C-alpha positions as CSV (number, residue, x, y, z in Angstrom):
1,M,54.7,112.1,-2.5
2,D,52.1,113.5,-4.8
3,I,48.9,111.5,-5.3
4,S,49.4,111.3,-9.0
5,V,52.7,109.5,-8.5
6,I,51.1,107.0,-6.2
7,L,48.2,106.4,-8.6
8,S,50.8,106.1,-11.4
9,M,52.6,103.4,-9.4
10,F,49.4,101.5,-8.7
11,L,48.1,101.6,-12.3
12,S,51.4,100.6,-13.8
13,F,51.6,97.7,-11.3
14,V,48.1,96.4,-12.2
15,V,48.7,96.7,-16.0
16,S,52.2,95.1,-15.7
17,A,50.9,92.2,-13.6
18,A,47.9,91.7,-15.9
19,A,50.1,91.9,-19.0
20,G,52.3,89.0,-17.7
21,K,49.3,86.7,-17.7
22,L,48.9,87.2,-21.5
23,L,52.5,87.9,-22.5
24,I,54.3,84.9,-21.0
25,P,52.1,82.2,-22.7
26,A,52.4,84.2,-25.9
27,L,56.2,84.2,-25.7
28,R,56.1,80.4,-25.0
29,R,54.0,79.8,-28.1
30,L,56.4,81.9,-30.2
31,K,59.3,79.9,-28.7
32,A,60.9,83.1,-27.6
33,G,63.2,81.4,-25.1
34,Q,66.4,82.7,-23.7
35,A,69.7,81.0,-24.8
36,I,72.1,80.7,-21.9
37,K,75.8,81.5,-22.4
38,E,78.0,78.4,-21.8
39,I,80.6,80.6,-20.1
40,G,78.3,81.4,-17.3
41,P,77.6,79.3,-14.2
42,T,76.8,75.7,-15.2
43,W,73.6,75.6,-13.2
44,H,72.2,78.5,-15.2
45,M,71.8,76.0,-18.1
46,T,68.6,74.9,-16.4
47,K,67.1,78.3,-17.3
48,Q,67.5,77.5,-21.0
49,G,64.3,78.3,-22.9
50,T,62.7,80.6,-20.3
51,P,60.7,83.2,-22.2
52,T,62.6,86.5,-22.8
53,M,61.5,90.0,-23.8
54,G,59.4,90.2,-20.7
55,G,60.4,93.8,-20.3
56,L,57.5,94.6,-22.7
57,M,55.3,94.2,-19.6
58,F,56.6,97.3,-17.8
59,I,57.2,99.2,-21.0
60,L,53.5,98.8,-21.8
61,S,52.4,99.5,-18.2
62,M,54.4,102.7,-18.1
63,A,52.9,103.9,-21.3
64,V,49.4,103.4,-19.9
65,A,50.2,105.1,-16.6
66,L,51.8,108.1,-18.4
67,A,48.9,108.4,-20.8
68,V,46.3,108.4,-18.0
69,L,48.1,110.3,-15.3
70,G,50.7,112.4,-17.2
71,W,48.2,114.3,-19.3
72,S,47.9,117.2,-16.9
73,S,51.7,117.9,-17.1
74,V,51.6,117.6,-20.9
75,A,48.6,120.1,-21.0
76,V,50.8,122.8,-19.4
77,G,53.8,122.0,-21.6
78,D,55.8,119.9,-19.1
79,L,57.1,117.2,-21.5
80,G,60.1,116.0,-19.5
81,G,58.3,112.7,-18.6
82,V,57.3,112.1,-22.2
83,Y,60.8,112.8,-23.5
84,T,62.3,110.5,-20.9
85,Y,60.0,107.7,-21.8
86,L,60.7,108.1,-25.5
87,F,64.4,108.1,-24.8
88,A,64.1,104.9,-22.8
89,L,61.9,103.4,-25.4
90,V,64.5,103.9,-28.1
91,F,66.9,101.8,-26.0
92,G,64.1,99.3,-25.5
93,V,63.6,99.0,-29.3
94,I,67.4,98.5,-29.7
95,G,67.1,95.7,-27.1
96,F,64.1,94.2,-28.8
97,M,66.0,94.0,-32.0
98,D,68.8,92.3,-30.2
99,D,66.5,89.8,-28.5
100,Y,64.6,89.1,-31.7
101,M,67.9,88.2,-33.4
102,K,68.9,86.0,-30.5
103,V,65.6,84.2,-30.6
104,K,65.6,83.8,-34.4
105,K,69.2,82.4,-34.4
106,K,68.6,80.3,-31.2
107,E,71.9,81.6,-29.7
108,N,73.0,84.3,-27.3
109,T,74.3,86.7,-29.9
110,G,72.2,89.5,-31.3
111,L,73.2,92.9,-32.7
112,T,76.9,93.3,-33.1
113,A,78.7,95.8,-30.9
114,G,79.3,98.4,-33.5
115,P,75.7,99.1,-34.7
116,K,74.4,98.8,-31.1
117,F,76.9,101.4,-29.9
118,L,76.2,103.8,-32.7
119,L,72.4,103.6,-32.1
120,Q,72.9,104.2,-28.4
121,L,75.2,107.1,-29.0
122,A,72.8,108.7,-31.4
123,A,69.9,108.4,-28.9
124,A,72.1,110.0,-26.2
125,I,73.1,112.9,-28.4
126,V,69.5,113.6,-29.5
127,F,68.1,113.4,-26.0
128,T,70.8,115.8,-24.6
129,I,70.1,118.3,-27.3
130,L,66.3,118.0,-26.8
131,L,66.6,118.5,-23.0
132,R,68.9,121.5,-23.5
133,N,66.6,123.1,-26.1
134,E,63.5,122.6,-23.9
135,G,65.3,124.2,-20.9
136,Y,65.5,121.1,-18.7
137,L,69.2,120.7,-18.9
138,T,72.2,123.0,-18.2
139,P,75.9,122.5,-18.5
140,D,76.2,122.9,-14.8
141,L,77.3,119.7,-12.9
142,Y,75.7,119.6,-9.5
143,I,77.9,117.9,-6.8
144,P,75.8,116.1,-4.1
145,F,76.7,117.0,-0.5
146,A,78.9,119.9,-1.5
147,N,75.8,121.8,-2.8
148,V,78.0,123.5,-5.5
149,T,78.0,123.4,-9.3
150,F,80.6,123.9,-11.9
151,Q,80.0,124.7,-15.5
152,L,81.3,122.9,-18.5
153,P,81.5,124.1,-22.1
154,W,78.5,122.7,-24.0
155,V,80.7,120.6,-26.3
156,V,82.5,119.1,-23.3
157,Y,79.2,118.5,-21.6
158,M,77.8,116.7,-24.7
159,V,80.7,114.3,-24.7
160,F,80.3,113.8,-20.9
161,A,76.5,113.2,-21.3
162,A,77.0,110.7,-24.2
163,F,79.6,108.8,-22.2
164,V,77.4,108.7,-19.0
165,M,74.2,107.7,-20.9
166,V,75.7,104.9,-23.0
167,G,77.8,103.7,-20.0
168,T,74.7,103.7,-17.7
169,V,72.5,101.8,-20.1
170,N,75.1,99.1,-20.6
171,A,75.9,98.9,-16.9
172,V,72.2,98.3,-16.2
173,N,72.1,95.7,-18.9
174,L,75.1,93.9,-17.4
175,T,73.3,93.8,-14.0
176,D,70.5,91.7,-15.5
177,G,72.2,88.4,-14.9
178,I,70.2,86.5,-12.3
179,D,66.5,86.2,-11.5
180,G,65.0,89.5,-10.2
181,L,68.3,91.3,-9.7
182,C,68.1,94.2,-12.2
183,S,64.4,94.9,-11.6
184,S,64.8,94.7,-7.8
185,V,67.9,97.0,-7.8
186,T,66.1,99.5,-10.0
187,V,63.0,99.8,-7.8
188,P,64.7,101.9,-5.1
189,V,66.5,104.0,-7.7
190,A,63.1,104.9,-9.3
191,L,61.7,105.6,-5.9
192,F,64.6,108.0,-5.2
193,F,63.8,109.9,-8.4
194,A,60.1,110.0,-7.6
195,V,60.8,111.6,-4.2
196,V,63.3,114.1,-5.6
197,A,61.0,115.0,-8.5
198,G,58.2,115.7,-6.0
199,M,60.5,117.9,-3.8
200,W,61.6,119.9,-6.8
201,G,58.1,120.3,-8.3
202,R,58.8,118.1,-11.3
203,A,55.5,116.2,-11.4
204,E,56.0,114.8,-14.9
205,I,59.2,113.0,-13.8
206,G,57.5,111.9,-10.6
207,V,54.7,110.2,-12.5
208,F,57.3,108.6,-14.8
209,A,59.3,107.3,-11.9
210,G,56.2,106.1,-10.1
211,A,55.1,104.2,-13.2
212,L,58.5,102.6,-13.4
213,V,58.3,101.4,-9.8
214,G,54.8,100.0,-10.3
215,G,55.7,98.3,-13.6
216,L,58.8,96.7,-12.1
217,L,56.9,95.4,-9.1
218,G,54.3,93.9,-11.4
219,F,57.1,92.3,-13.5
220,L,58.8,90.9,-10.4
221,I,55.8,88.7,-9.7
222,Y,57.0,86.6,-12.7
223,N,60.7,87.5,-12.6
224,F,61.7,86.7,-9.0
225,H,63.5,83.4,-8.5
226,P,62.6,81.0,-10.0
227,A,61.9,83.3,-12.9
228,K,59.0,82.5,-15.3
229,V,60.2,85.2,-17.7
230,F,63.3,87.3,-18.3
231,M,63.2,91.0,-19.2
232,G,65.8,90.5,-22.0
233,D,67.7,93.3,-23.5
234,T,64.3,94.8,-24.4
235,G,63.8,95.4,-20.7
236,S,67.3,96.0,-19.4
237,L,68.3,98.5,-22.1
238,F,65.0,100.3,-21.5
239,L,65.7,100.4,-17.8
240,G,69.2,101.8,-18.4
241,G,67.6,104.6,-20.5
242,A,65.0,105.3,-17.9
243,V,67.5,105.6,-15.1
244,C,70.0,107.9,-16.8
245,G,67.1,109.7,-18.5
246,M,65.6,110.7,-15.1
247,A,69.0,111.8,-13.8
248,F,69.5,114.1,-16.8
249,A,65.9,115.3,-17.0
250,L,66.4,116.4,-13.3
251,D,69.7,118.0,-14.3
252,M,71.8,116.0,-11.8
253,P,73.7,113.2,-13.6
254,L,76.4,112.9,-11.0
255,V,73.9,111.4,-8.6
256,L,74.1,108.2,-10.7
257,I,77.4,107.5,-8.9
258,L,75.4,107.0,-5.7
259,V,72.1,105.5,-6.8
260,G,73.8,103.4,-9.5
261,I,76.5,102.0,-7.2
262,I,75.5,98.3,-8.0
263,Y,75.5,99.0,-11.8
264,I,78.9,100.6,-11.4
265,A,80.3,97.7,-9.3
266,E,79.0,95.2,-11.8
267,T,80.7,97.0,-14.7
268,L,83.9,97.7,-12.9
269,S,84.2,94.0,-11.9
270,D,83.9,93.0,-15.6
271,I,86.4,95.6,-16.7
272,I,88.9,94.6,-14.0
273,Q,88.5,90.9,-14.7
274,V,89.1,91.2,-18.4
275,T,92.0,93.6,-18.1
276,Y,93.7,91.5,-15.4
277,F,93.1,88.4,-17.4
278,K,94.8,89.8,-20.4
279,L,97.7,91.4,-18.5
280,T,98.5,88.2,-16.6
281,H,97.8,85.8,-19.5
282,G,95.0,83.9,-17.8
283,K,94.8,84.9,-14.1
284,R,91.6,86.1,-12.5
285,I,90.7,88.4,-9.6
286,F,87.1,87.3,-9.4
287,R,85.9,83.7,-9.6
288,M,83.6,84.9,-12.4
289,A,82.5,88.3,-13.7
290,P,80.4,90.3,-13.5
291,L,80.2,90.6,-9.7
292,H,76.9,88.7,-9.1
293,H,78.5,85.6,-10.7
294,H,81.5,85.9,-8.4
295,F,79.2,85.7,-5.4
296,E,77.2,82.9,-7.0
297,M,80.5,80.9,-7.3
298,C,81.1,81.7,-3.6
299,G,77.9,79.9,-2.7
300,W,75.4,82.8,-2.5
301,S,71.9,81.9,-3.6
302,E,70.2,84.1,-6.2
303,V,67.7,85.3,-3.6
304,K,70.4,86.3,-1.2
305,L,72.2,88.2,-3.9
306,V,69.1,90.1,-4.8
307,V,68.3,91.0,-1.2
308,V,71.9,92.2,-0.5
309,F,72.4,94.1,-3.7
310,T,69.0,95.8,-3.4
311,S,69.7,96.6,0.3
312,V,73.0,98.3,-0.7
313,T,71.1,100.3,-3.4
314,V,68.6,101.4,-0.8
315,V,71.4,102.7,1.5
316,F,73.1,104.6,-1.3
317,C,69.8,106.0,-2.5
318,L,69.2,107.4,1.0
319,L,72.7,108.9,0.9
320,A,71.9,110.4,-2.4
321,Y,68.8,111.9,-1.0
322,L,70.8,113.6,1.8
323,G,73.3,114.7,-0.8
324,V,70.8,116.6,-3.0
325,M,68.0,117.7,-0.7
326,N,69.6,121.1,-0.3
327,R,69.8,121.9,-4.0
328,Y,66.3,123.4,-4.1
329,P,65.3,124.1,-0.5
330,M,61.6,123.5,0.1
């Protein structure tokens, strides 16, 4: 791994951890507490009032790390990391608007689904066009393990990209349901992209991924169970944008099937539960959806859930590495 990636990781960690010392008391003073849904596990009500919008910690730390350690890539015209950060930041702003409305109304409802979806769709389309025009993205879908690609017409690819980006962002958002889960699961995903970016000579994405790892580790100091702060939609939508942004910036979106296995499982469990409930007029497959709540209802502690889900992600990230390592032989 390149030294700039390691330094980016370290700097982002320090800034994120330091930011928490200032941000959390500020959020408490502003009474920016999380409202807990009544339909969730009853014991989650004890978390009512925990400060939210803590995702600002790693959003800020990544900006600092990219400004300090990403300048050399920018100087030679490699703007992939900047574009990816701005793409994720757009989703972070959407999440911040959502969080702000929730805090203001003192309930767990923010932006309505329609405007939120349209904003996310617009961001996905603009990002795809930008990557294509800058030469980072092709309409060729690379299939891990098979080491083959197949080309789609650009119009079809645009539809595919928009679907994957919006779906990934909301899947990551759905994973943010218990202390430390979303941030812990995303750390090995970011590490995977940092390693692959280094292999393929994409230093700007490597620095971005390293900054994401460091920022999340700094955030986890305060977010691991029992959480002193939640990332909110500010953080989870930003993370969703960061994850799919890196996949597309490296021109390998299908790898999200492997590295994002937990995000996918969480989303599918929710879809299956709702569909089955409607078709059977009230019956359920899971004790509660999404998936992490099902295991909570089965007696798993939040710490056990985080460890198991993160371990599964590590295994699938290793599989993904094996699947893509032959794309650009070293």
